[in-house]
N, CA, C and O of each residue as an XYZ file, in Angstrom:
864
protein
N      87.465    -54.640     90.754
C      88.526    -54.873     89.914
C      89.085    -53.727     89.910
O      88.534    -52.662     89.631
N      90.346    -53.916     90.259
C      91.515    -52.670     90.420
C      92.294    -52.933     89.089
O      92.702    -53.939     88.508
N      92.324    -51.275     88.811
C      93.166    -50.716     87.822
C      94.243    -50.683     88.255
O      94.606    -50.699     89.432
N      95.291    -50.597     86.583
C      96.579    -50.070     87.423
C      97.420    -49.389     86.228
O      97.171    -49.588     85.039
N      98.421    -48.580     86.697
C      98.807    -47.863     85.677
C      99.936    -48.789     84.725
O     100.865    -49.498     85.114
N      99.458    -48.481     83.310
C     100.441    -48.877     82.146
C     101.409    -49.001     82.274
O     101.755    -48.225     83.165
N     102.447    -49.707     81.822
C     103.819    -49.879     81.588
C     103.990    -48.691     80.382
O     103.398    -48.935     79.331
N     104.730    -47.470     80.460
C     105.153    -46.486     79.585
C     106.075    -47.374     78.627
O     107.027    -48.113     78.874
N     105.231    -46.911     77.079
C     106.344    -47.839     76.185
C     107.786    -47.213     75.707
O     108.503    -47.691     74.828
N     108.055    -46.003     76.507
C     109.518    -45.730     76.272
C     109.846    -45.040     77.344
O     108.879    -44.551     77.929
N     110.873    -44.836     77.796
C     111.516    -44.026     78.834
C     111.480    -42.577     79.041
O     111.166    -41.912     78.053
N     111.716    -42.008     80.037
C     111.204    -40.805     80.353
C     111.572    -39.670     78.732
O     110.754    -38.942     78.169
N     112.736    -39.847     78.429
C     113.693    -39.240     77.565
C     113.871    -39.441     76.087
O     114.528    -38.889     75.204
N     112.889    -40.616     76.173
C     113.187    -40.848     74.560
C     112.549    -40.235     73.606
O     112.519    -40.471     72.398
N     111.874    -39.169     74.436
C     110.489    -38.284     73.100
C     111.372    -37.000     72.856
O     110.923    -36.186     72.050
N     112.544    -36.738     73.447
C     113.414    -35.574     73.345
C     113.828    -35.341     71.981
O     114.245    -36.211     71.217
N     113.694    -34.187     71.738
C     113.965    -32.770     72.194
C     112.217    -32.376     71.948
O     111.790    -31.230     72.088
N     111.486    -33.369     71.625
C     110.366    -32.520     71.018
C     109.516    -32.655     72.151
O     108.509    -31.951     72.075
N     109.616    -33.338     73.165
C     108.912    -33.637     74.570
C     109.625    -33.932     75.754
O     109.721    -35.046     76.267
N     110.068    -32.988     76.118
C     111.267    -33.577     77.220
C     110.885    -34.293     78.499
O     109.721    -34.355     78.893
N     112.391    -35.077     79.420
C     112.027    -35.787     79.887
C     111.010    -35.674     81.137
O     110.118    -36.479     81.404
N     111.368    -34.401     81.903
C     110.614    -34.134     83.111
C     108.986    -33.656     82.678
O     108.288    -33.528     83.683
N     108.391    -33.422     81.611
C     107.411    -33.538     81.261
C     106.901    -34.785     81.232
O     105.845    -34.687     81.856
N     107.039    -35.976     80.851
C     106.839    -36.615     80.455
C     107.149    -37.581     81.756
O     106.452    -38.591     81.852
N     108.107    -37.344     82.718
C     108.248    -38.063     84.219
C     107.053    -37.766     84.793
O     106.145    -38.593     84.866
N     106.975    -36.625     85.216
C     105.596    -35.560     85.961
C     104.107    -36.246     85.292
O     103.393    -36.985     85.969
N     103.827    -35.912     84.040
C     102.602    -36.264     83.298
C     102.241    -37.769     83.934
O     101.278    -38.043     84.650
N     103.121    -38.515     83.542
C     103.231    -40.447     83.887
C     102.897    -40.493     85.141
O     101.896    -40.960     85.684
N     103.851    -39.950     85.574
C     104.119    -41.092     87.191
C     103.006    -40.148     88.597
O     102.562    -40.735     89.584
N     102.739    -38.355     88.243
C     101.651    -37.518     88.810
C     100.520    -37.339     88.612
O      99.812    -37.463     89.611
N      99.670    -36.903     87.029
C      99.199    -36.955     86.633
C      98.444    -38.386     86.323
O      97.457    -38.544     87.042
N      98.708    -39.482     85.382
C      97.859    -40.332     85.103
C      97.955    -41.553     86.234
O      97.041    -42.362     86.398
N      98.999    -41.561     86.868
C      98.892    -42.054     88.270
C      97.550    -41.433     89.503
O      97.250    -42.103     90.491
N      96.803    -39.895     89.140
C      96.341    -39.745     90.115
C      94.635    -40.536     89.610
O      93.754    -40.866     90.403
N      94.585    -40.687     87.898
C      93.424    -40.863     87.975
C      92.937    -42.229     88.068
O      91.761    -42.585     88.127
N      94.304    -43.170     88.074
C      94.071    -44.231     87.895
C      93.753    -44.962     89.725
O      93.077    -45.964     89.961
N      94.337    -44.256     90.565
C      94.152    -44.055     91.936
C      92.476    -43.333     91.934
O      91.702    -44.072     92.544
N      92.048    -42.528     91.580
C      90.976    -42.444     91.765
C      89.965    -42.585     91.499
O      88.973    -42.250     92.145
N      90.049    -43.383     89.965
C      89.156    -44.045     89.649
C      88.845    -45.494     90.088
O      88.008    -46.212     89.540
N      89.735    -45.890     91.300
C      89.859    -47.101     91.662
C      89.181    -46.758     93.171
O      88.816    -47.807     93.702
N      88.991    -45.901     93.767
C      88.865    -45.060     94.826
C      87.028    -44.932     94.701
O      86.210    -45.241     95.567
N      86.734    -44.299     93.138
C      85.323    -44.020     93.103
C      84.464    -45.254     92.846
O      83.341    -45.394     93.329
N      85.104    -46.194     92.004
C      84.494    -47.289     91.667
C      83.911    -48.471     92.892
O      83.098    -49.350     92.606
N      84.350    -48.333     93.919
C      84.238    -49.573     95.137
C      83.030    -49.308     94.983
O      82.545    -50.004     94.091
N      81.999    -48.307     95.655
C      80.729    -49.014     96.024
C      79.932    -48.290     94.682
O      78.989    -47.515     94.841
N      80.363    -48.599     93.603
C      79.235    -48.480     92.176
C      79.219    -49.819     91.640
O      80.022    -50.721     91.883
N      78.220    -49.843     90.889
C      77.731    -50.673     89.985
C      78.511    -51.338     88.995
O      78.203    -52.361     88.383
N      80.022    -50.351     88.852
C      80.995    -50.909     88.271
C      82.032    -51.655     88.705
O      82.974    -52.077     88.035
N      81.820    -51.799     89.855
C      83.208    -52.058     90.822
C      83.693    -53.613     90.168
O      84.851    -53.989     90.351
N      83.041    -54.181     89.656
C      83.460    -55.799     89.738
C      83.670    -55.728     87.733
O      83.891    -56.753     87.089
N      83.524    -54.182     87.004
C      83.726    -54.092     85.601
C      85.129    -54.167     85.114
O      85.850    -53.288     85.585
N      85.562    -54.799     84.486
C      86.933    -54.898     84.292
C      87.509    -53.756     83.082
O      88.588    -53.169     83.153
N      86.261    -53.581     81.716
C      86.738    -52.951     80.030
C      85.921    -51.584     80.862
O      84.803    -51.150     81.140
N      87.479    -51.281     81.021
C      87.344    -48.962     81.400
C      86.834    -48.330     80.119
O      87.181    -47.167     79.912
N      85.850    -49.098     78.993
C      85.344    -48.318     78.005
C      83.730    -48.777     78.516
O      82.880    -47.895     78.391
N      83.422    -49.697     78.904
C      82.526    -50.097     79.444
C      81.774    -49.380     80.830
O      80.599    -49.379     81.198
N      83.121    -48.727     81.459
C      82.676    -47.857     82.485
C      82.335    -46.076     82.119
O      81.512    -45.265     82.544
N      83.196    -46.042     81.341
C      83.006    -44.782     80.278
C      81.457    -44.738     80.292
O      80.708    -44.110     81.041
N      81.170    -45.590     79.240
C      79.903    -45.579     78.652
C      78.554    -45.733     79.561
O      77.371    -45.468     79.349
N      79.192    -46.224     80.552
C      78.132    -46.961     81.773
C      77.809    -45.404     82.512
O      76.810    -45.198     83.201
N      78.396    -44.832     82.347
C      78.635    -43.307     83.492
C      78.446    -42.322     82.657
O      78.268    -41.239     83.216
N      78.418    -42.312     81.319
C      78.149    -40.675     80.201
C      77.862    -39.862     80.483
O      78.422    -38.773     80.359
N      76.159    -40.300     81.315
C      75.382    -39.279     81.182
C      75.608    -38.091     82.092
O      75.446    -36.916     81.762
N      75.996    -38.527     83.259
C      76.720    -37.921     84.324
C      75.007    -37.002     85.204
O      74.548    -35.861     85.137
N      74.599    -38.232     85.905
C      73.437    -37.701     86.098
C      73.991    -37.599     87.869
O      73.269    -36.856     88.534
N      74.336    -37.793     88.100
C      75.095    -37.617     89.885
C      76.173    -37.264     90.098
O      76.790    -36.993     89.068
N      76.982    -37.072     91.456
C      78.410    -36.682     91.481
C      79.295    -37.659     91.408
O      80.427    -37.422     90.984
N      78.765    -39.425     91.975
C      79.356    -40.447     91.775
C      79.424    -40.391     89.832
O      80.261    -39.694     89.257
N      78.713    -40.983     89.312
C      78.620    -40.845     87.780
C      79.720    -39.563     87.025
O      80.507    -39.845     86.121
N      79.617    -38.599     87.426
C      80.781    -37.501     87.080
C      82.314    -37.644     87.259
O      83.223    -37.277     86.513
N      82.357    -38.426     88.735
C      83.699    -38.463     89.060
C      84.022    -39.752     88.755
O      85.173    -40.171     88.632
N      83.314    -40.201     88.667
C      83.834    -42.084     87.583
C      84.492    -41.954     86.533
O      85.592    -42.310     86.110
N      82.997    -40.958     85.923
C      83.538    -41.035     84.044
C      84.203    -39.932     83.650
O      84.495    -39.837     82.458
N      84.614    -38.768     84.680
C      86.021    -37.991     84.659
C      87.740    -39.042     84.907
O      88.697    -38.592     84.276
N      87.903    -39.844     85.453
C      88.681    -40.376     85.668
C      89.053    -41.711     84.924
O      90.096    -42.258     84.566
N      87.835    -41.951     84.866
C      87.785    -43.333     83.919
C      88.184    -42.838     82.381
O      88.789    -43.526     81.559
N      87.722    -41.540     82.196
C      88.234    -41.289     80.832
C      89.587    -40.774     80.658
O      90.148    -40.965     79.579
N      90.105    -40.219     81.481
C      91.485    -39.697     81.597
C      92.408    -41.303     81.675
O      93.482    -41.407     81.082
N      91.824    -42.450     82.463
C      92.589    -42.845     82.521
C      92.774    -43.704     81.493
O      93.736    -44.466     81.396
N      91.799    -43.595     80.651
C      91.992    -44.357     79.013
C      92.880    -43.898     78.139
O      93.819    -44.524     77.647
N      92.347    -42.015     77.823
C      92.976    -41.283     77.237
C      94.382    -41.527     77.112
O      95.042    -41.727     76.092
N      94.858    -41.461     78.736
C      96.177    -41.347     78.667
C      97.033    -42.459     78.092
O      98.164    -42.368     77.613
N      96.334    -43.426     78.226
C      97.103    -44.720     78.207
C      97.257    -44.719     76.279
O      98.179    -45.151     75.587
N      95.706    -43.926     75.794
C      96.202    -44.114     73.743
C      97.282    -42.777     73.817
O      98.049    -42.597     72.870
N      97.293    -41.939     74.887
C      97.876    -40.913     74.259
C      99.179    -41.335     74.341
O      99.835    -40.763     73.470
N      99.857    -42.096     75.013
C     101.398    -42.388     75.218
C     101.615    -43.838     73.817
O     102.452    -44.740     73.778
N     101.142    -43.700     73.413
C     100.791    -45.049     72.649
C     100.890    -44.485     71.060
O     101.483    -44.973     70.098
N      99.958    -43.088     71.185
C      99.825    -42.548     70.106
C     101.173    -41.576     70.272
O     100.732    -40.440     70.097
N     102.506    -41.491     70.510
C     103.745    -41.013     70.144
C     104.878    -42.311     70.164
O     105.069    -43.236     70.954
N     105.393    -41.976     69.140
C     107.107    -42.927     69.617
C     107.678    -42.333     69.190
O     107.330    -41.273     68.670
N     109.088    -42.898     69.251
C     110.380    -42.586     68.771
C     110.824    -42.439     67.460
O     110.874    -43.493     66.825
N     111.231    -41.209     66.754
C     111.232    -41.219     65.567
C     109.785    -41.419     64.511
O     109.654    -42.004     63.436
N     108.855    -40.678     65.332
C     107.797    -40.791     64.587
C     107.603    -39.716     63.632
O     108.575    -39.305     62.998
N     106.117    -39.074     63.415
C     105.732    -38.825     62.452
C     105.403    -39.405     60.886
O     104.723    -40.369     60.535
N     106.228    -38.339     60.040
C     106.035    -39.462     58.872
C     104.548    -38.875     58.291
O     104.001    -37.775     58.378
N     104.264    -39.842     57.815
C     103.105    -41.045     57.330
C     102.568    -41.996     57.615
O     103.191    -42.780     58.331
N     101.192    -42.347     57.188
C     100.923    -43.751     57.718
C     101.435    -44.606     56.457
O     101.885    -44.055     55.452
N     101.320    -46.091     56.604
C     101.998    -46.808     55.712
C     100.990    -46.575     54.267
O      99.785    -46.829     54.265
N     101.549    -46.183     53.384
C     101.139    -45.776     51.836
C     100.523    -46.893     51.456
O      99.693    -46.686     50.571
N     100.662    -48.450     51.936
C      99.558    -49.590     51.359
C      98.201    -49.544     52.342
O      97.146    -50.006     51.908
N      98.263    -49.054     53.478
C      97.821    -49.369     54.507
C      95.959    -48.582     54.405
O      95.837    -47.600     53.674
N      95.025    -48.972     54.965
C      93.544    -48.835     55.132
C      93.902    -47.484     55.545
O      93.357    -46.519     55.010
N      94.771    -47.345     56.450
C      94.430    -45.664     57.170
C      94.570    -44.631     56.117
O      93.855    -43.656     55.882
N      96.027    -45.205     55.328
C      96.111    -43.823     54.204
C      94.925    -43.597     53.608
O      94.350    -42.509     53.567
N      94.508    -44.736     53.088
C      93.004    -44.764     51.510
C      91.959    -43.923     52.226
O      91.359    -42.914     51.854
N      91.900    -44.714     53.511
C      90.873    -43.783     54.449
C      90.977    -42.164     54.517
O      90.073    -41.332     54.433
N      92.093    -42.025     54.661
C      92.624    -40.552     54.930
C      92.405    -39.795     53.498
O      91.457    -39.018     53.387
N      93.026    -39.958     52.734
C      92.630    -39.636     51.046
C      90.947    -39.751     50.496
O      90.385    -38.940     49.760
N      90.404    -40.896     51.040
C      89.465    -40.681     50.602
C      88.494    -39.419     51.232
O      87.976    -38.514     50.578
N      88.411    -39.642     52.699
C      87.965    -39.057     53.483
C      88.003    -37.204     53.375
O      87.142    -36.328     53.453
N      89.104    -37.217     53.214
C      89.278    -35.276     52.633
C      89.592    -35.175     50.930
O      89.921    -34.130     50.368
N      89.440    -36.294     50.358
C      89.113    -36.180     48.497
C      90.543    -35.662     48.061
O      90.775    -34.696     47.335
N      91.587    -36.643     48.755
C      93.028    -36.196     48.004
C      93.703    -37.274     47.619
O      93.821    -38.215     48.404
N      94.300    -37.322     46.256
C      94.992    -38.510     46.087
C      96.321    -38.325     46.161
O      97.161    -39.223     46.230
N      96.535    -37.075     46.147
C      98.562    -37.160     46.763
C      99.032    -37.407     47.676
O      99.042    -36.391     48.370
N      99.555    -38.345     48.252
C     100.806    -38.780     49.407
C     100.468    -37.472     50.248
O      99.732    -37.330     51.225
N     101.241    -36.577     49.554
C     102.581    -35.843     50.774
C     100.931    -34.227     51.015
O     100.705    -33.501     51.984
N     100.452    -34.288     50.101
C      98.824    -33.483     50.183
C      98.069    -33.789     51.397
O      97.609    -32.923     52.141
N      97.957    -35.060     51.573
C      97.056    -36.535     52.079
C      97.541    -35.942     53.854
O      96.931    -35.289     54.701
N      98.769    -36.500     53.814
C      99.406    -36.025     55.134
C      99.394    -34.701     55.742
O      99.291    -34.445     56.942
N      99.536    -33.723     54.564
C      99.735    -32.680     55.436
C      98.296    -31.939     55.742
O      98.020    -31.123     56.621
N      97.587    -32.431     54.846
C      95.859    -31.955     55.573
C      95.119    -32.821     56.783
O      94.306    -32.421     57.617
N      95.702    -34.193     56.584
C      95.156    -34.510     58.253
C      96.228    -33.788     59.416
O      95.941    -33.528     60.585
N      97.503    -33.557     58.747
C      98.264    -32.993     60.402
C      97.489    -31.502     60.473
O      97.354    -30.986     61.582
N      97.083    -30.954     59.511
C      96.504    -29.291     59.400
C      95.093    -29.606     60.380
O      94.850    -28.790     61.269
N      94.354    -30.564     60.236
C      93.233    -30.771     60.707
C      93.104    -31.084     62.340
O      92.217    -30.709     63.108
N      94.238    -31.865     62.604
C      94.547    -32.238     63.935
C      94.978    -30.856     64.620
O      94.583    -30.412     65.698
N      95.771    -30.364     63.836
C      96.565    -28.834     64.409
C      95.315    -27.747     65.150
O      95.167    -27.117     66.197
N      94.471    -28.034     63.696
C      93.187    -26.866     64.139
C      92.789    -26.925     64.877
O      92.979    -26.165     65.826
N      91.759    -28.174     64.843
C      90.995    -29.221     65.950
C      91.501    -29.202     67.235
O      90.759    -29.006     68.198
N      93.041    -29.441     67.383
C      92.999    -29.129     68.916
C      93.351    -28.320     69.495
O      93.218    -28.353     70.718
N      94.041    -27.090     68.763
C      93.942    -25.638     68.818
C      92.944    -24.918     69.455
O      92.871    -23.866     70.090
N      92.240    -25.748     69.118
C      90.389    -24.741     68.983
C      89.832    -25.149     70.503
O      89.000    -24.441     71.070
N      90.350    -26.309     71.078
C      89.728    -26.351     72.520
C      89.880    -25.363     73.370
O      90.960    -24.778     73.455
N      88.860    -25.049     74.092
C      89.366    -23.902     74.918
C      89.547    -24.465     76.223
O      88.599    -25.092     76.694
N      90.914    -24.316     77.086
C      91.314    -24.689     77.844
C      91.553    -26.358     77.913
O      92.171    -26.823     76.956
N      91.103    -27.332     78.998
C      91.625    -28.094     78.672
C      90.975    -29.824     78.451
O      90.147    -30.111     79.316
N      91.154    -30.522     77.810
C      90.818    -31.381     76.787
C      91.640    -31.976     75.801
O      92.774    -31.561     75.562
N      91.071    -33.010     75.174
C      91.692    -33.503     73.726
C      91.564    -33.138     72.390
O      90.871    -32.215     71.964
N      92.390    -34.040     71.626
C      92.020    -33.571     70.598
C      92.008    -35.295     69.578
O      92.989    -35.973     69.882
N      91.185    -35.895     68.635
C      91.115    -37.284     68.372
C      91.421    -37.612     66.678
O      90.879    -36.852     65.876
N      92.033    -38.410     66.302
C      91.680    -38.889     64.663
C      90.885    -40.107     65.454
O      91.350    -40.861     66.309
N      89.618    -40.072     64.940
C      88.541    -41.186     64.897
C      88.104    -41.826     63.619
O      88.004    -41.067     62.655
N      87.842    -43.020     63.453
C      87.349    -43.891     62.471
C      85.485    -43.467     62.359
O      85.490    -42.549     63.180
N      84.790    -43.512     62.136
C      83.888    -43.115     61.901
C      83.058    -44.353     61.230
O      82.956    -44.448     60.007
N      82.447    -45.337     62.175
C      82.320    -46.757     61.572
C      80.990    -46.737     60.495
O      80.787    -47.630     59.673
N      79.956    -45.289     60.710
C      78.563    -45.731     60.313
C      79.251    -45.164     59.056
O      79.168    -45.932     58.098
N      79.625    -44.509     58.920
C      80.251    -43.589     57.804
C      81.522    -43.684     56.716
O      81.818    -42.931     55.788
N      82.199    -45.002     57.236
C      83.346    -45.518     56.540
C      84.033    -44.517     56.528
O      83.989    -44.136     55.359
N      85.007    -43.447     57.424
C      85.480    -42.662     56.710
C      86.395    -42.218     58.291
O      86.141    -42.827     59.330
N      87.527    -41.009     58.237
C      88.325    -40.477     58.927
C      87.314    -39.280     59.808
O      86.416    -38.534     59.417
N      87.831    -39.468     60.926
C      86.834    -37.763     61.476
C      87.809    -37.405     62.732
O      88.411    -37.979     63.640
N      87.584    -36.065     62.204
C      88.727    -35.381     63.824
C      87.700    -34.961     64.760
O      86.532    -34.846     64.390
N      87.974    -34.787     65.644
C      87.467    -33.900     67.048
C      88.187    -33.854     67.880
O      89.330    -34.278     68.054
N      87.265    -33.128     68.632
C      87.830    -32.974     69.855
C      86.826    -32.826     70.974
O      85.643    -32.569     70.753
N      87.512    -33.055     72.615
C      86.723    -32.884     73.605
C      87.343    -32.578     74.870
O      88.543    -32.441     75.105
N      86.131    -32.470     75.833
C      87.028    -31.388     76.743
C      87.070    -31.963     78.266
O      86.287    -32.846     78.614
N      87.684    -31.608     78.829
C      88.155    -32.348     79.973
C      88.686    -33.794     80.291
O      89.907    -33.926     80.366
N      87.722    -35.100     80.522
C      87.866    -36.073     80.581
C      87.214    -36.922     79.290
O      87.430    -38.100     79.009
N      86.413    -36.037     78.642
C      85.680    -36.690     78.044
C      86.504    -37.920     76.813
O      87.574    -38.475     77.064
N      85.907    -38.079     75.842
C      86.245    -38.955     74.232
C      84.849    -39.343     73.824
O      83.651    -39.430     74.095
N      86.592    -39.644     72.354
C      85.157    -40.140     71.429
C      84.029    -41.087     71.292
O      83.171    -41.228     70.421
N      84.372    -41.925     72.820
C      83.133    -43.330     72.865
C      82.216    -43.258     73.242
O      81.342    -44.125     73.245
N      82.178    -42.238     73.646
C      80.999    -41.879     74.389
C      79.406    -41.534     72.829
O      78.242    -41.155     72.958
N      80.162    -41.888     71.680
C      79.413    -41.793     70.028
C      80.161    -43.484     69.904
O      81.314    -43.894     69.773
N      78.795    -44.137     70.029
C      78.850    -45.474     69.396
C      79.339    -45.778     68.219
O      79.684    -46.941     68.011
N      79.430    -45.059     67.489
C      79.801    -44.523     65.991
C      81.482    -44.832     65.712
O      81.990    -45.624     64.918
N      82.135    -43.882     66.690
C      83.475    -43.603     66.720
C      84.363    -44.340     67.429
O      84.159    -44.653     68.602
N      85.449    -44.680     66.743
C      86.315    -45.207     67.833
C      87.849    -44.438     67.847
O      88.108    -44.254     66.657
N      88.818    -43.984     68.563
C      90.000    -43.145     68.285
C      90.972    -43.768     67.848
O      90.975    -44.957     68.167
N      91.824    -43.419     67.222
C      92.741    -43.689     66.453
C      93.751    -43.798     67.060
O      94.486    -44.776     67.193
N      93.885    -41.917     67.792
C      95.228    -41.236     67.875
C      94.489    -40.278     69.049
O      93.305    -39.950     68.972
N      95.378    -39.889     70.137
C      94.636    -39.101     70.890
C      95.930    -38.219     71.050
O      97.139    -38.440     70.978
N      95.080    -37.040     71.317
C      96.723    -35.902     71.764
C      96.115    -34.487     73.135
O      95.310    -33.563     73.021
N      96.618    -34.762     73.821
C      96.542    -34.511     75.644
C      97.073    -32.766     74.962
O      98.109    -32.380     74.420
N      95.696    -32.034     75.356
C      95.743    -30.420     74.800
C      95.746    -30.080     76.483
O      95.663    -28.863     76.652
N      95.815    -30.785     77.668
C      95.635    -29.886     78.693
C      97.107    -29.764     78.905
O      97.946    -30.591     78.547
N      97.416    -28.165     79.789
C      98.563    -27.655     80.088
C      99.866    -28.545     80.403
O     100.976    -28.444     79.880
N      99.409    -29.508     81.467
C     100.583    -29.999     82.095
C     101.083    -31.129     81.288
O     101.833    -31.938     81.833
N     100.742    -31.278     80.017
C     101.163    -31.956     78.722
C     102.276    -31.275     78.051
O     103.099    -31.693     77.237
N     102.120    -30.233     78.539
C     103.501    -29.788     77.191
C     103.855    -28.182     78.011
O     104.807    -27.634     77.457
N     103.544    -27.745     78.642
C     103.488    -26.100     79.335
C     105.335    -25.992     79.873
O     105.954    -25.027     79.425
N     106.018    -26.877     80.697
C     107.460    -27.234     81.188
C     108.200    -26.692     79.929
O     108.963    -25.745     80.118
N     108.041    -27.265     78.456
C     108.693    -26.958     76.878
C     107.930    -25.688     76.671
O     108.622    -24.694     76.452
N     106.984    -25.576     76.691
C     106.070    -24.711     75.467
C     105.669    -23.939     75.891
O     105.767    -22.896     75.244
N     104.960    -23.868     77.211
C     104.532    -22.472     77.933
C     103.290    -22.100     77.160
O     102.666    -23.158     77.088
N     102.754    -21.370     76.682
C     101.289    -21.214     76.388
C     101.257    -21.144     74.746
O     100.404    -20.541     74.094
N     102.635    -22.069     74.088
C     102.464    -22.469     72.683
C     102.209    -23.711     72.099
O     102.887    -24.530     71.479
N     100.614    -23.599     72.602
C     100.253    -25.095     72.038
C     100.125    -25.492     70.788
O      99.975    -26.666     70.449
N     100.178    -24.540     70.050
C      99.983    -24.427     68.194
C     101.676    -25.378     68.124
O     101.553    -26.438     67.511
N     103.000    -25.133     68.608
C     104.070    -25.550     68.294
C     104.549    -26.779     68.856
O     105.446    -27.488     68.399
N     103.667    -27.019     70.194
C     103.731    -28.889     70.527
C     102.859    -29.360     69.893
O     102.893    -30.582     70.037
N     101.910    -28.989     69.120
C     101.391    -29.811     68.300
C     101.690    -30.107     67.428
O     101.675    -31.316     67.194
N     102.182    -29.088     66.331
C     103.372    -28.875     65.247
C     104.192    -30.231     65.373
O     104.316    -31.147     64.559
N     104.728    -30.065     66.694
C     106.020    -31.124     66.742
C     105.954    -32.834     67.412
O     106.753    -33.692     67.789
N     103.948    -32.600     67.220
C     103.492    -34.100     67.842
C     103.514    -34.581     66.569
O     104.193    -35.557     66.249
N     102.700    -33.862     65.685
C     102.491    -34.589     64.274
C     103.861    -34.749     63.072
O     104.059    -35.678     62.289
N     104.494    -33.758     63.233
C     106.148    -33.957     63.159
C     106.764    -34.925     63.109
O     107.365    -35.426     62.159
N     106.639    -35.284     64.242
C     107.953    -36.392     65.194
C     107.599    -37.205     65.905
O     108.510    -37.958     66.248
N     106.312    -37.498     66.455
C     105.855    -37.945     67.324
C     104.790    -38.818     67.242
O     104.451    -39.762     67.954
N     104.217    -38.217     66.012
C     102.534    -39.676     65.826
C     103.161    -40.660     65.966
O     104.374    -40.703     65.761
N     102.526    -41.552     66.306
C     102.549    -43.317     65.951
C     101.660    -43.789     64.656
O     101.091    -44.811     65.041
N     101.388    -43.604     63.704
C     100.927    -43.901     62.549
C     100.589    -45.442     63.072
O      99.573    -45.970     63.524
N     101.764    -45.846     62.827
C     101.109    -47.804     62.929
C     100.440    -47.877     64.158
O      99.398    -48.503     63.964
N     100.537    -47.539     65.319
C      99.364    -47.627     66.083
C      97.612    -47.453     66.025
O      96.612    -48.145     66.214
N      97.983    -46.015     65.625
C      96.647    -45.959     64.643
C      95.717    -46.842     63.306
O      94.510    -47.062     63.216
N      96.656    -47.137     62.548
C      96.994    -48.526     61.564
C      95.615    -49.094     62.414
O      94.386    -49.038     62.367
N      97.233    -49.949     63.589
C      96.393    -51.479     64.384
C      95.167    -50.983     64.740
O      94.230    -51.414     64.068
N      94.808    -49.898     65.939
C      93.427    -49.070     66.496
C      92.142    -49.052     65.014
O      91.020    -49.487     65.274
N      92.400    -48.590     63.706
C      91.770    -48.987     62.655
C      91.832    -50.190     62.328
O      90.743    -50.685     62.621
N      92.481    -50.930     61.892
C      92.082    -52.715     61.656
C      91.328    -53.238     62.481
O      90.366    -53.889     62.072
N      91.589    -53.080     63.946
C      90.450    -53.729     64.930
C      89.091    -53.007     64.769
O      88.049    -53.585     65.077
N      89.101    -51.919     64.353
C      87.569    -50.848     64.480
C      87.018    -51.511     63.637
O      85.906    -51.889     64.008
N      87.347    -51.878     62.496
C      86.823    -52.351     61.101
C      86.348    -53.812     61.130
O      85.398    -54.134     60.415
N      87.020    -54.807     62.000
C      86.900    -56.048     62.059
C      85.424    -56.532     63.832
O      84.806    -57.479     64.318
N      85.605    -55.425     63.976
C      84.679    -55.582     65.354
C      83.229    -55.362     65.090
O      82.415    -55.444     66.010
């Protein structure tokens, strides 16, 4: 099985001024492509050589028992994470989820908040806080916890992601590796996260992921 880089859902410059074209271009064509290339190289001689589902490859190698599993897990994880990340943003994003949707209902239930504006502020605040607290390279996640039927916000380091926990389904992913924001924001990770939540976040994509998870 050979994996390919998925098409970017918008032009390199589409997310400006919040994410610049050069950052998106380098991130997508260099970093993201290298994870795909490395994944294809490392799985050739592994038991996952014919596996088509990248999530299964991640789970199959999550124990990190040897160098092969570590290489495959990291590159499969990053390939999966980035596809989620690009779709977690959209032109004219931000705002709030569909007020009549299941996601907004779960957000208010999880945080025990009835006011719509307060609920959005709270989930953005938690996404920023958790993502900011990731030391070094990693990710911030908005997840659905199927066992508890609630929203859960987590972080992971390097190439890991929430699917290693069978109860969690990532709805949105925020890349906090420096290459995701450094050209524009330098060391101002918080500002990058604030702009992501206020102007880029794709709530429709999160809603679709939630509904798929609840129906699976």
